[in-house]
N, C-alpha and C positions, 0 to 999 in steps of 0.2 A: 520569487520562489524561496526567499530566505526563510519565510515562515514554514515551508514544507520541511526544510532541513531541521529547523528548530523543533518542529512537531515530532519528527522522527526521534530526535534526541530526548524530548520530553516524554514521549510515549515509552521509549526504552527505559527511561528512569522510573516511570510509573509502574511498568511491568516488573522491573527489578524490585521495587518496594513491595508490591503486592506479592510477588513470588517469594520474597524473603519472609514476609509475614505468614503466607499460606503454607508453604512447604519448600523443600529443596529437592523435590522429585524431578524426574526426567522431563515432565511436561513443562514445568517452569523453565528449565534449561533450554528446551527446544524453542519456546517462545522468545526467550532472550537471544538465542542464536539467530532466529529469523529476523528479529528487529535489528540486530547488529548488521546483518547482511544488507537489509534495506537501507539503513543509514549509510553504510559504505557505498552502496550503489548510487544513492542520491548525491553524495559528496563527489563521486567520480563524474556524474553527469554535470554537476555544477562546475567542475574544474575543466571540462572539455569545451573549448571555444566553438561557437557555431553562429555564423552570421553576425548580427549586432550584439549577441549575448553569448549564452552557453547552451549546451544540450538540455539542461534542466528547464530553461526558459521555453523550450520548444517540445517538451515531452509531457503528454498527459499521463498522470500516474494515479492508480488506485491501489490501495492496499488495505486489507481488512477482511472481516468475515461477519456476516455472509455478504458476498458481493455478486453472486450468480444472477440474481434478479436484476441488478443494476447493469451487468454486462449484457443481458438480453435487451434491455432498453437502449443502451448505447449502440449496440449492433443495429437495432431497428432504425435508430436515428441516422445511421450511415447507409441505410438501404439494404441491410443484411437481415433477412427474416429467418430466425431460428425458432424451432419448436421448444428447445430447452438448451440449457448450458449448465453443465455440472449438476448440482443438486437444486437448480432453480425451481421455484413454485409458480412463477409467473413474472411478467414484466413489472418493474418498479417505475411508475409514472414520474417523470421529472419535467 
């Protein structure tokens, strides 16, 4: 899961670069704040021992947008049939 932590950091860096080039508006700051929270959360999971590894090793994580269609598909794979989730437009076949 080292790559997930690295990906969060890289994504935050990319967002920072794009936000810096695009504008310094509140949307850019909100995106940066969200990425920082996710990165801190991942680090906390990584630091928490669990079994033979840590909580990050045993935690499925999805972060991004749009994800509603993917959530519908994952729920169906777990036997939970939902008509919709958030702003979903249908299941994303995986």
